[in-house]
N, CA and C of each residue as an Amber inpcrd file, in Angstrom:
protein
   636
   0.8490000  -1.1980000   0.0000000   0.0000000   0.0000000   0.0000000
   0.8860000   1.2500000   0.0000000   0.6500000   2.1500000  -0.9300000
   1.4630000   3.3550000  -1.0370000   0.8930000   4.4640000  -0.1670000
   1.7800000   5.3400000   0.2950000   1.3330000   6.4840000   1.0830000
   0.5660000   7.4430000   0.1890000  -0.4970000   8.0380000   0.7230000
  -1.2720000   9.0200000  -0.0260000  -0.4900000  10.3200000  -0.1170000
  -0.5300000  10.9240000  -1.2950000   0.1730000  12.1910000  -1.4810000
  -0.6030000  13.3160000  -0.8070000   0.0830000  14.3520000  -0.3470000
  -0.6200000  15.5320000   0.1500000  -1.3490000  16.2220000  -1.0000000
  -2.4260000  16.9300000  -0.6670000  -3.2480000  17.5870000  -1.6810000
  -2.8140000  19.0450000  -1.8350000  -2.5560000  19.4340000  -3.0570000
  -2.1960000  20.8020000  -3.4040000  -3.3520000  21.4140000  -4.1890000
  -3.8920000  22.5360000  -3.7050000  -4.9980000  23.2250000  -4.3790000
  -4.4490000  24.4090000  -5.1770000  -4.9520000  24.5510000  -6.4000000
  -4.4750000  25.5900000  -7.3080000  -5.6650000  26.3770000  -7.8390000
  -5.5560000  27.6870000  -7.7890000  -6.5560000  28.5670000  -8.3860000
  -6.4580000  28.4790000  -9.9090000  -7.4790000  28.9640000 -10.5900000
  -7.5040000  28.9000000 -12.0500000  -7.1110000  30.2410000 -12.6860000
  -7.9550000  31.2490000 -12.5250000  -7.7700000  32.5160000 -13.2310000
  -6.5550000  33.2700000 -12.7060000  -5.6730000  33.6400000 -13.5850000
  -4.4180000  34.3590000 -13.3480000  -3.3320000  33.4960000 -12.7310000
  -3.6440000  32.2500000 -12.4120000  -2.6520000  31.3130000 -11.9140000
  -2.3640000  30.2490000 -12.9660000  -3.4260000  29.7620000 -13.5970000
  -3.2880000  28.8050000 -14.6960000  -3.5460000  29.4260000 -16.0650000
  -4.3980000  30.4550000 -16.1060000  -4.7400000  31.0670000 -17.3910000
  -4.8520000  32.5820000 -17.2500000  -4.5550000  33.2740000 -18.3350000
  -4.5470000  34.7320000 -18.3340000  -5.9230000  35.3180000 -18.5680000
  -6.7980000  35.1630000 -17.6130000  -8.1820000  35.6030000 -17.7600000
  -8.2920000  37.1250000 -17.8530000  -7.4900000  37.8420000 -17.0890000
  -7.5700000  39.3070000 -17.1050000  -7.2590000  39.8460000 -18.5010000
  -6.2320000  39.3120000 -19.1580000  -5.9000000  39.7740000 -20.5120000
  -7.0180000  39.4380000 -21.4810000  -7.5900000  38.2460000 -21.3590000
  -8.7000000  37.8710000 -22.2330000  -9.9020000  38.7720000 -22.0020000
 -10.1710000  39.1130000 -20.7500000 -11.2870000  40.0060000 -20.4260000
 -11.0310000  41.4070000 -20.9700000  -9.8090000  41.8900000 -20.8570000
  -9.4430000  43.1920000 -21.4200000  -9.6620000  43.1970000 -22.9320000
  -9.2120000  42.1470000 -23.5950000  -9.3810000  42.0590000 -25.0470000
 -10.8620000  42.0790000 -25.4320000 -11.6650000  41.3260000 -24.6850000
 -13.1070000  41.2900000 -24.9280000 -13.7240000  42.6670000 -24.7200000
 -13.4120000  43.3110000 -23.6040000 -14.0330000  44.5950000 -23.2820000
 -13.6320000  45.6690000 -24.2860000 -12.3760000  45.7040000 -24.6620000
 -11.9330000  46.7030000 -25.6320000 -12.5940000  46.5000000 -26.9910000
 -12.7950000  45.2510000 -27.3650000 -13.4170000  44.9490000 -28.6580000
 -14.8990000  45.2980000 -28.6710000 -15.6040000  44.9910000 -27.5730000
 -17.0610000  45.1350000 -27.5730000 -17.5520000  46.4850000 -27.0510000
 -16.7200000  47.1790000 -26.2850000 -17.1810000  48.4290000 -25.6770000
 -16.3090000  49.6240000 -26.0690000 -15.4250000  49.4160000 -27.0520000
 -14.5980000  50.4870000 -27.6080000 -13.8160000  51.2080000 -26.5160000
 -13.1730000  50.4240000 -25.6480000 -12.3480000  50.9790000 -24.5810000
 -10.8790000  50.6900000 -24.8630000 -10.0160000  51.2230000 -24.0210000
  -8.5780000  50.9990000 -24.1610000  -7.9970000  50.5340000 -22.8260000
  -8.6920000  49.5990000 -22.2190000  -8.2480000  49.0720000 -20.9390000
  -6.9510000  48.2820000 -21.0820000  -6.1980000  48.2200000 -19.9990000
  -5.0070000  47.3890000 -19.8930000  -5.1330000  46.5500000 -18.6250000
  -4.4190000  45.4390000 -18.5650000  -4.4550000  44.6000000 -17.3660000
  -4.0290000  45.4040000 -16.1430000  -3.1040000  46.3330000 -16.3200000
  -2.6370000  47.1400000 -15.1940000  -3.7230000  48.0430000 -14.6080000
  -4.8370000  48.2220000 -15.3370000  -5.9640000  48.9940000 -14.8060000
  -6.7360000  48.2280000 -13.7450000  -6.5340000  46.9240000 -13.6840000
  -7.3060000  46.0830000 -12.7720000  -6.5720000  45.9730000 -11.4440000
  -7.0570000  46.7260000 -10.4550000  -6.4670000  46.6790000  -9.1160000
  -7.4610000  46.1200000  -8.1010000  -8.5620000  45.5600000  -8.5950000
  -9.6000000  44.9780000  -7.7540000 -10.3870000  43.9580000  -8.5660000
 -11.0140000  43.0190000  -7.8500000 -11.9200000  42.0760000  -8.5170000
 -13.3300000  42.6410000  -8.6550000 -13.5660000  43.8310000  -8.1340000
 -14.8500000  44.5020000  -8.3280000 -14.7360000  45.3290000  -9.6080000
 -15.0830000  44.6950000 -10.7140000 -14.7920000  45.2720000 -12.0240000
 -15.5360000  46.5720000 -12.2900000 -16.6530000  46.7920000 -11.5840000
 -17.3570000  48.0600000 -11.7580000 -16.4830000  49.2380000 -11.3380000
 -15.5000000  48.9850000 -10.4730000 -14.5810000  50.0400000 -10.0670000
 -13.5060000  50.2860000 -11.1180000 -13.4130000  49.3990000 -12.0890000
 -12.4250000  49.5380000 -13.1640000 -13.0400000  50.2090000 -14.3820000
 -14.2040000  49.6980000 -14.8260000 -14.7780000  50.2120000 -16.0740000
 -16.0660000  50.9970000 -15.8830000 -16.4850000  51.1750000 -14.6290000
 -17.6660000  51.9730000 -14.3500000 -18.9450000  51.1540000 -14.3680000
 -20.0480000  51.8220000 -14.0220000 -21.3420000  51.1530000 -13.9750000
 -21.5880000  50.5120000 -12.6220000 -22.6630000  49.7290000 -12.5630000
 -23.0730000  49.1010000 -11.3090000 -22.4650000  47.7040000 -11.1610000
 -22.6060000  47.1540000  -9.9630000 -22.1250000  45.7790000  -9.7110000
 -22.8560000  44.7910000 -10.6210000 -24.1690000  44.9580000 -10.7690000
 -24.9280000  44.0440000 -11.6100000 -24.5060000  44.1600000 -13.0630000
 -24.2350000  45.3740000 -13.5180000 -23.7760000  45.5470000 -14.9020000
 -22.4210000  44.8760000 -15.1190000 -21.5690000  44.9330000 -14.1090000
 -20.2750000  44.2690000 -14.2160000 -20.4480000  42.7560000 -14.3200000
 -21.3400000  42.2020000 -13.5070000 -21.6130000  40.7640000 -13.5650000
 -22.1800000  40.3910000 -14.9300000 -23.0810000  41.2220000 -15.4500000
 -23.6630000  40.9490000 -16.7690000 -22.5850000  40.9590000 -17.8580000
 -21.6450000  41.8830000 -17.7590000 -20.5530000  41.9250000 -18.7440000
 -19.7010000  40.6510000 -18.6770000 -19.4410000  40.1980000 -17.4650000
 -18.6450000  38.9790000 -17.3210000 -19.3830000  37.7850000 -17.9140000
 -20.7190000  37.7350000 -17.7700000 -21.4730000  36.6440000 -18.3770000
 -21.3850000  36.7130000 -19.9110000 -21.3800000  37.9220000 -20.4780000
 -21.1990000  38.0740000 -21.9300000 -19.7860000  37.6370000 -22.3320000
 -18.8190000  37.9470000 -21.5020000 -17.4450000  37.4830000 -21.7300000
 -17.3960000  35.9640000 -21.7510000 -18.0930000  35.3290000 -20.8080000
 -18.1350000  33.8690000 -20.7820000 -18.6800000  33.2870000 -22.0880000
 -19.6210000  34.0020000 -22.7050000 -20.2550000  33.5080000 -23.9380000
 -19.4270000  33.8090000 -25.1840000 -18.3130000  34.5080000 -25.0230000
 -17.5020000  34.9190000 -26.1680000 -16.3570000  33.9560000 -26.4300000
 -15.7850000  34.0540000 -27.6370000 -14.6390000  33.2050000 -27.9440000
 -13.3780000  33.6680000 -27.2150000 -13.3850000  34.8740000 -26.6870000
 -12.2530000  35.3070000 -25.8690000 -12.1170000  34.4010000 -24.6480000
 -13.2320000  33.9480000 -24.1150000 -13.2180000  33.0620000 -22.9560000
 -13.0670000  31.6020000 -23.3670000 -13.8000000  31.1870000 -24.3830000
 -13.8620000  29.7640000 -24.7130000 -12.6780000  29.2730000 -25.5300000
 -12.0820000  30.1370000 -26.3660000 -11.0900000  29.6540000 -27.3170000
  -9.7690000  30.4210000 -27.3350000  -9.7410000  31.6180000 -26.7390000
  -8.5680000  32.4700000 -26.9240000  -7.8040000  32.7450000 -25.6300000
  -8.1180000  31.9950000 -24.6020000  -7.4260000  32.1360000 -23.3210000
  -6.0390000  31.4900000 -23.4200000  -5.0400000  32.1440000 -22.8410000
  -3.6760000  31.6280000 -22.8760000  -3.2460000  31.1370000 -21.4940000
  -2.4760000  30.0570000 -21.4280000  -1.9640000  29.5960000 -20.1330000
  -0.9610000  30.5840000 -19.5490000  -0.8090000  30.5650000 -18.2440000
   0.2180000  31.3670000 -17.5760000   1.5750000  30.7070000 -17.8300000
   2.5640000  31.4750000 -18.2570000   3.8860000  30.8980000 -18.5470000
   4.4670000  30.1340000 -17.3610000   4.9900000  28.9560000 -17.6610000
   5.6640000  28.1490000 -16.6510000   4.7800000  27.2490000 -15.8310000
   3.4590000  27.4250000 -15.9360000   2.5650000  26.6570000 -15.0690000
   2.5880000  25.1660000 -15.3950000   2.4830000  24.8210000 -16.6600000
   2.4100000  23.4050000 -17.0290000   3.6840000  22.6710000 -16.6320000
   4.8260000  23.2870000 -16.9090000   6.0970000  22.6420000 -16.5910000
   6.2450000  22.4490000 -15.0830000   5.8600000  23.4740000 -14.3180000
   5.9670000  23.3880000 -12.8640000   5.0360000  22.3220000 -12.2950000
   3.8110000  22.3100000 -12.7610000   2.8340000  21.3570000 -12.2340000
   3.1770000  19.9230000 -12.6120000   3.7820000  19.7450000 -13.7620000
   4.2290000  18.4100000 -14.1560000   5.2550000  17.8790000 -13.1640000
   6.1300000  18.7440000 -12.6850000   7.1040000  18.3460000 -11.6680000
   6.4210000  18.1070000 -10.3160000   5.5220000  19.0030000  -9.9370000
   4.8620000  18.8980000  -8.6350000   3.9500000  17.6760000  -8.5370000
   3.4580000  17.2130000  -9.6630000   2.5430000  16.0730000  -9.6770000
   3.1780000  14.8090000  -9.1080000   4.4940000  14.7330000  -9.1470000
   5.1630000  13.5560000  -8.5840000   5.0830000  13.5290000  -7.0550000
   4.8270000  14.6900000  -6.4520000   4.8150000  14.7900000  -4.9920000
   3.4390000  15.0730000  -4.4070000   2.4960000  15.5500000  -5.2620000
   1.1960000  15.9890000  -4.7630000   0.0600000  15.4450000  -5.6170000
  -1.1040000  15.2830000  -4.9780000  -2.3560000  15.1680000  -5.7130000
  -2.8590000  16.5990000  -5.8950000  -3.0100000  17.0230000  -7.1350000
  -3.2860000  18.4270000  -7.4260000  -4.7360000  18.5990000  -7.8690000
  -5.4160000  19.5400000  -7.2320000  -6.8050000  19.8510000  -7.5710000
  -6.9130000  21.3420000  -7.8670000  -7.9400000  21.7050000  -8.6260000
  -8.2350000  23.1110000  -8.8840000  -9.3840000  23.5400000  -7.9830000
  -9.2160000  24.6740000  -7.3290000 -10.3060000  25.3220000  -6.6010000
 -10.4430000  26.7180000  -7.1810000 -11.5160000  26.9490000  -7.9040000
 -11.7000000  28.1910000  -8.6350000 -12.9400000  28.9410000  -8.1500000
 -12.8600000  30.2710000  -8.1820000 -14.0120000  31.1030000  -7.8310000
 -15.0800000  31.0810000  -8.9160000 -14.7710000  30.4960000 -10.0660000
 -15.7280000  30.4480000 -11.1740000 -17.0360000  29.7700000 -10.7700000
 -18.0420000  29.9920000 -11.6060000 -19.3660000  29.4290000 -11.3620000
 -19.5540000  28.1500000 -12.1890000 -20.4460000  27.3070000 -11.7040000
 -20.6760000  26.0130000 -12.3540000 -21.1280000  26.1360000 -13.8100000
 -21.6930000  27.2830000 -14.1910000 -22.1830000  27.3880000 -15.5690000
 -21.0600000  27.3960000 -16.6060000 -19.8160000  27.5850000 -16.1750000
 -18.6970000  27.4950000 -17.1190000 -17.9040000  26.2040000 -16.8880000
 -18.5870000  25.2130000 -16.3600000 -17.9960000  23.8950000 -16.1150000
 -17.3810000  23.3250000 -17.3870000 -18.1270000  23.3120000 -18.4810000
 -17.6530000  22.6890000 -19.7200000 -16.4340000  23.4090000 -20.2830000
 -16.4950000  24.7520000 -20.3240000 -15.3740000  25.5250000 -20.8720000
 -14.1200000  25.3710000 -20.0090000 -14.3290000  25.3290000 -18.7020000
 -13.1990000  25.1900000 -17.7840000 -12.5300000  23.8300000 -17.9530000
 -13.3190000  22.7780000 -17.9930000 -12.7560000  21.4390000 -18.1690000
 -12.0810000  21.3020000 -19.5260000 -12.6560000  21.8910000 -20.5610000
 -12.0460000  21.7920000 -21.8870000 -10.6690000  22.4710000 -21.9070000
 -10.5810000  23.6550000 -21.3160000  -9.2990000  24.3540000 -21.2650000
  -8.2550000  23.5110000 -20.5300000  -8.6310000  22.9790000 -19.3770000
  -7.6850000  22.1820000 -18.5920000  -7.2830000  20.9200000 -19.3370000
  -8.2330000  20.2600000 -19.9740000  -7.9080000  19.0380000 -20.7100000
  -6.9790000  19.3060000 -21.8850000  -7.1180000  20.4810000 -22.4910000
  -6.2720000  20.8320000 -23.6440000  -4.8970000  21.3400000 -23.2260000
  -4.8590000  22.1680000 -22.2000000  -3.6110000  22.8410000 -21.8300000
  -2.8500000  22.1460000 -20.7090000  -3.5580000  21.4030000 -19.8640000
  -2.9220000  20.7590000 -18.7070000  -3.3720000  19.2980000 -18.6040000
  -3.2180000  18.5230000 -19.6610000  -3.7460000  17.1510000 -19.6250000
  -3.0540000  16.2860000 -18.5770000  -3.8710000  15.5230000 -17.8390000
  -3.3430000  14.5360000 -16.9140000  -2.7470000  15.0710000 -15.6290000
  -2.9240000  16.3630000 -15.3390000  -2.2830000  16.9460000 -14.1600000
  -3.2150000  16.9950000 -12.9520000  -4.4630000  17.3810000 -13.1710000
  -5.3690000  17.6410000 -12.0550000  -6.3200000  16.4720000 -11.8120000
  -6.5410000  16.1750000 -10.5370000  -7.4520000  15.0990000 -10.1750000
  -8.9010000  15.5540000 -10.2160000  -9.1640000  16.8070000  -9.8150000
 -10.5350000  17.3160000  -9.7110000 -10.5440000  18.8180000  -9.9440000
 -11.7290000  19.3310000 -10.2990000 -11.9530000  20.7700000 -10.3710000
 -13.1610000  21.1010000  -9.5090000 -12.9930000  22.0490000  -8.5880000
 -14.0670000  22.4460000  -7.6840000 -14.4030000  23.9130000  -7.9160000
 -15.6890000  24.2130000  -8.0660000 -16.1730000  25.5600000  -8.3440000
 -16.7250000  26.1790000  -7.0640000 -16.1920000  27.3410000  -6.6780000
 -16.6410000  28.0030000  -5.4590000 -17.9010000  28.8410000  -5.6760000
 -18.2350000  29.1190000  -6.9350000 -19.4730000  29.8470000  -7.2820000
 -19.5440000  31.2270000  -6.6280000 -18.5110000  32.0180000  -6.8430000
 -18.5060000  33.3930000  -6.3420000 -19.1280000  34.3390000  -7.3620000
 -19.5000000  35.5440000  -6.9060000 -20.0650000  36.5900000  -7.7760000
 -21.3020000  36.0950000  -8.5300000 -22.2320000  35.4900000  -7.7950000
 -23.4600000  34.9820000  -8.4030000 -24.4850000  36.0970000  -8.5720000
 -25.3010000  35.9710000  -9.5940000 -26.4770000  36.8280000  -9.7100000
 -27.5330000  36.2980000  -8.7260000 -28.5510000  37.0970000  -8.3930000
 -29.6070000  36.5930000  -7.5080000 -30.2590000  35.3160000  -8.0360000
 -30.4610000  35.2400000  -9.3470000 -31.0760000  34.0320000  -9.9170000
 -30.1500000  32.8370000  -9.7800000 -28.8570000  33.0360000 -10.0540000
 -27.8870000  31.9380000  -9.9410000 -27.7890000  31.4460000  -8.5020000
 -27.9460000  32.3670000  -7.5550000 -27.8400000  32.0040000  -6.1400000
 -28.9720000  31.1020000  -5.6770000 -30.0490000  31.0280000  -6.4400000
 -31.1570000  30.1460000  -6.0830000 -30.8660000  28.6890000  -6.4370000
 -29.8560000  28.4630000  -7.2840000 -29.5760000  27.0850000  -7.7150000
 -28.1170000  26.6550000  -7.5560000 -27.2480000  27.5860000  -7.1840000
 -25.8430000  27.2540000  -6.9810000 -25.4320000  27.5990000  -5.5570000
 -24.5430000  26.8050000  -4.9970000 -24.0620000  27.0250000  -3.6290000
 -22.6790000  27.6610000  -3.6930000 -22.5440000  28.8100000  -3.0460000
 -21.2600000  29.4990000  -2.9800000 -20.5130000  29.0910000  -1.7190000
 -19.2310000  28.7970000  -1.8620000 -18.3920000  28.4300000  -0.7180000
 -17.1020000  29.2290000  -0.7670000 -16.4920000  29.4170000   0.3900000
 -15.1810000  30.0440000   0.4180000 -14.1320000  29.0210000  -0.0110000
 -12.9940000  29.5290000  -0.4120000 -11.9230000  28.5990000  -0.7780000
 -11.3820000  27.8750000   0.4470000 -11.4750000  28.5420000   1.5930000
 -11.0950000  27.8590000   2.8250000 -11.9580000  26.6450000   3.0930000
 -13.2610000  26.7890000   2.8500000 -14.1830000  25.6610000   3.0260000
 -13.8680000  24.5410000   2.0480000 -13.5930000  24.9110000   0.7960000
 -13.3070000  23.8880000  -0.2110000 -11.9730000  23.1970000   0.0610000
 -10.9790000  23.9580000   0.5150000  -9.7070000  23.3300000   0.8690000
  -9.9130000  22.2930000   1.9750000 -10.7430000  22.6450000   2.9610000
 -11.0150000  21.7060000   4.0510000 -11.7320000  20.4610000   3.5300000
 -12.6710000  20.6480000   2.6100000 -13.4370000  19.5220000   2.0780000
 -12.5550000  18.5340000   1.3120000 -11.5780000  19.0470000   0.5710000
 -10.7400000  18.1600000  -0.2520000  -9.4510000  17.7650000   0.4520000
  -9.2290000  18.2950000   1.6640000  -8.0380000  17.9400000   2.4200000
  -6.7660000  18.6320000   1.9700000  -6.9110000  19.7880000   1.3180000
  -5.7330000  20.5320000   0.8520000  -5.1900000  21.4070000   1.9710000
  -3.8950000  21.3050000   2.2060000  -3.2340000  22.1460000   3.2100000
  -2.3650000  23.2260000   2.5600000  -2.3020000  23.2180000   1.2300000
  -1.5240000  24.2100000   0.4950000  -2.4030000  24.7650000  -0.6230000
  -2.4070000  26.0830000  -0.7740000  -3.1660000  26.7460000  -1.8360000
  -2.2610000  27.7010000  -2.5850000  -2.4000000  27.7060000  -3.9120000
  -1.7570000  28.7020000  -4.7670000  -2.8620000  29.5680000  -5.3410000
  -2.8480000  30.8680000  -5.0320000  -3.9400000  31.7540000  -5.4430000
  -3.4070000  33.1690000  -5.6230000  -4.0800000  33.9510000  -6.4650000
  -3.6450000  35.3290000  -6.6970000  -4.4740000  36.3410000  -5.9040000
  -5.4590000  35.8840000  -5.1670000  -6.3570000  36.7800000  -4.4290000
  -5.9240000  36.9250000  -2.9760000  -5.7600000  38.1620000  -2.5320000
  -5.4470000  38.3990000  -1.1250000  -6.5500000  37.8790000  -0.2130000
  -7.8080000  38.0830000  -0.6220000  -8.9280000  37.6360000   0.1950000
  -8.8680000  36.1330000   0.4380000  -8.6730000  35.3830000  -0.6280000
  -8.6230000  33.9260000  -0.4800000  -7.3640000  33.4950000   0.2700000
  -6.2720000  34.2100000   0.0390000  -5.0310000  33.8800000   0.7450000
  -5.2040000  34.0500000   2.2510000  -5.7680000  35.1890000   2.6630000
  -5.9750000  35.4260000   4.0950000  -6.9630000  34.4110000   4.6770000
  -8.0110000  34.1050000   3.9300000  -9.0150000  33.1500000   4.4020000
  -8.3780000  31.7940000   4.6870000  -7.6160000  31.3010000   3.7200000
  -7.0190000  29.9720000   3.8900000  -5.8900000  29.9830000   4.9080000
  -5.1160000  31.0600000   4.9380000  -4.0210000  31.1460000   5.9040000
  -4.5530000  31.1890000   7.3330000  -5.7210000  31.8320000   7.5230000
  -6.3000000  31.9210000   8.8660000  -6.7040000  30.5600000   9.4040000
  -6.8400000  29.5920000   8.5040000  -7.2030000  28.2290000   8.9020000
  -5.9660000  27.3440000   9.0290000  -4.7790000  27.9630000   8.9680000
  -3.5420000  27.2220000   9.1830000  -2.9170000  26.6480000   7.9350000
  -3.4690000  26.9620000   6.7620000  -2.9210000  26.4370000   5.5150000
  -1.7110000  27.2470000   5.0570000  -0.8620000  26.6130000   4.2780000
   0.2320000  27.3050000   3.6170000  -0.2940000  27.8780000   2.3030000
  -0.0240000  29.1470000   2.0400000  -0.5390000  29.8020000   0.8450000
   0.6050000  30.4550000   0.0720000   0.6080000  30.2280000  -1.2290000
   1.4960000  30.9550000  -2.1180000   0.6520000  31.9890000  -2.8540000
   0.9310000  33.2670000  -2.6020000   0.2020000  34.3580000  -3.2470000
   0.8620000  34.6280000  -4.5910000   0.1880000  34.2340000  -5.6580000
   0.7880000  34.2950000  -6.9830000   0.6560000  35.7040000  -7.5520000
   1.7840000  36.2810000  -7.9250000   1.8550000  37.6620000  -8.4210000
   2.8100000  37.6550000  -9.6060000   2.3240000  37.1620000 -10.7440000
   3.1950000  36.8720000 -11.8880000   3.9920000  38.1040000 -12.3080000
   5.3140000  37.9510000 -12.2400000   6.2540000  39.0170000 -12.6020000
   6.0130000  40.3050000 -11.8100000   5.3480000  40.1750000 -10.6620000
   5.0610000  41.3380000  -9.8220000   4.0530000  42.2930000 -10.4160000
   3.2520000  41.8020000 -11.3710000   2.3760000  42.6910000 -12.1500000
   0.9190000  42.6760000 -11.7300000   0.5700000  41.9170000 -10.6830000
  -0.8350000  41.7850000 -10.3120000  -1.2210000  42.8850000  -9.3230000
  -1.7120000  43.9950000  -9.8530000  -2.0480000  45.1420000  -9.0210000
  -3.1290000  44.8750000  -7.9980000  -3.9690000  43.8770000  -8.2490000
  -5.0900000  43.5980000  -7.3470000  -4.6600000  42.8910000  -6.0700000
  -3.4240000  42.3970000  -5.9920000  -3.0370000  41.7440000  -4.7360000
  -1.8840000  42.4470000  -4.0260000  -1.7100000  43.7320000  -4.3540000
  -0.6660000  44.5010000  -3.6840000  -1.1670000  45.0170000  -2.3330000
  -0.2280000  45.1960000  -1.4040000  -0.5000000  45.7550000  -0.0820000
   0.2290000  47.0840000   0.0590000  -0.2160000  47.9400000   0.9740000
   0.5470000  49.1580000   1.2300000   1.9960000  48.8330000   1.5790000
   2.8920000  49.6950000   1.1830000   4.3200000  49.4620000   1.4110000
   4.6040000  49.1730000   2.8760000   5.4850000  48.1910000   3.0890000
   5.9200000  47.7710000   4.4360000   4.8240000  47.0410000   5.2220000
   3.7410000  46.6310000   4.5340000   2.7210000  45.8160000   5.2010000
   3.0970000  44.3490000   5.0630000   3.3960000  43.6720000   6.1590000
   3.8320000  42.2720000   6.0510000   2.6610000  41.3220000   5.8160000
   2.9470000  40.2340000   5.1570000   1.9860000  39.1480000   5.0210000
   2.1240000  38.2110000   6.2200000   1.0620000  37.4820000   6.5570000
   1.1940000  36.4560000   7.5980000   2.3110000  35.4730000   7.2570000
   2.8590000  34.8500000   8.2670000   4.0210000  33.9770000   8.0750000
   3.7520000  32.8200000   7.1230000   2.4970000  32.3810000   7.0430000
   2.1950000  31.2320000   6.1810000   1.6780000  31.6440000   4.8050000
   1.8610000  32.9210000   4.4380000   1.5930000  33.3690000   3.0710000
   2.9030000  33.8480000   2.4590000   3.2650000  33.2890000   1.3150000
   4.4920000  33.6540000   0.6170000   4.1480000  34.2100000  -0.7560000
   4.5610000  35.4370000  -1.0290000   4.3390000  36.0160000  -2.3560000
   5.3670000  35.4250000  -3.3200000   4.8920000  34.9630000  -4.4740000
   5.7730000  34.3870000  -5.4950000   5.4900000  35.0560000  -6.8370000
   6.5430000  35.2230000  -7.6270000   6.4240000  35.9220000  -8.9060000
   6.4870000  35.0030000 -10.1160000   6.9200000  33.7790000  -9.9180000
   7.0290000  32.8200000 -11.0150000   6.6390000  31.4370000 -10.5120000
   6.1870000  30.5920000 -11.4240000   5.8930000  29.2180000 -11.0480000
   7.1410000  28.4860000 -10.5740000   8.2990000  28.8420000 -11.1270000
   9.5370000  28.1840000 -10.7100000   9.8350000  28.4420000  -9.2290000
   9.3980000  29.6110000  -8.7100000   9.5750000  29.8930000  -7.2800000
   8.8260000  28.8660000  -6.4370000   7.6230000  28.5170000  -6.8580000
   6.8050000  27.5500000  -6.1220000   7.4530000  26.1780000  -6.1540000
   7.9130000  25.7910000  -7.3250000   8.5890000  24.4880000  -7.4420000
   9.7820000  24.4230000  -6.4980000  10.6090000  25.4500000  -6.5170000
  11.8040000  25.4530000  -5.6780000  11.4480000  25.3280000  -4.1960000
  10.3880000  26.0120000  -3.7720000  10.0130000  25.9770000  -2.3630000
   9.3520000  24.6600000  -1.9740000   8.4600000  24.1520000  -2.8100000
   7.7450000  22.9230000  -2.4470000   8.5850000  21.6780000  -2.6240000
   9.3880000  21.6320000  -3.6390000  10.2250000  20.4460000  -3.8380000
  11.3380000  20.3890000  -2.7870000  11.7510000  21.5630000  -2.3020000
  12.7850000  21.5970000  -1.2530000  12.2540000  21.0430000   0.0590000
  10.9140000  21.1270000   0.2270000  10.2950000  20.6330000   1.4600000
  10.1060000  19.1340000   1.4530000  10.3180000  18.5140000   0.3010000
  10.0000000  17.0870000   0.1950000  11.2260000  16.2090000   0.3010000
């Protein structure tokens, strides 16, 4: 009988795929704007492009229905190579804030870009419309990590990082090339000891493989 591998949980958007760039491309094409990824310093998109919270959610649903989401999303550099190495030491699952209605598109992307790496994909169902909330259950990533037995999370969201770290998990705060404005803190503000900011997938490999 072989020992069970520890479970490593990985976020999807901005950790495995460049969703922000795809969303920028979609918005600029359909709304005649000149947004850049650097304009996104929050996940509350109404604060980026204006309008109400509901209008922002509606735009994201239109993005989901576009080929920018279904066919033109690009993987984050270095992710596949890093995860291929980590798979020898971990059972790797995805825990994403996405909603169940993009189940098919999400699985297709993973099957095409990251074949054979992930054991499961779990949807946290965040940012639901009132109608969606009547049929989908929203959970925190901390709750999902507990359900799947993951003690390590890789995520680009400060909110999710703090949530999981508060439960004693090890968190890698992914900040690709230091360019993720939405997860920056005021200067000289320390992160909790169990949250480590990383700028490349190779940083994660070096830290996790060194622990094994």
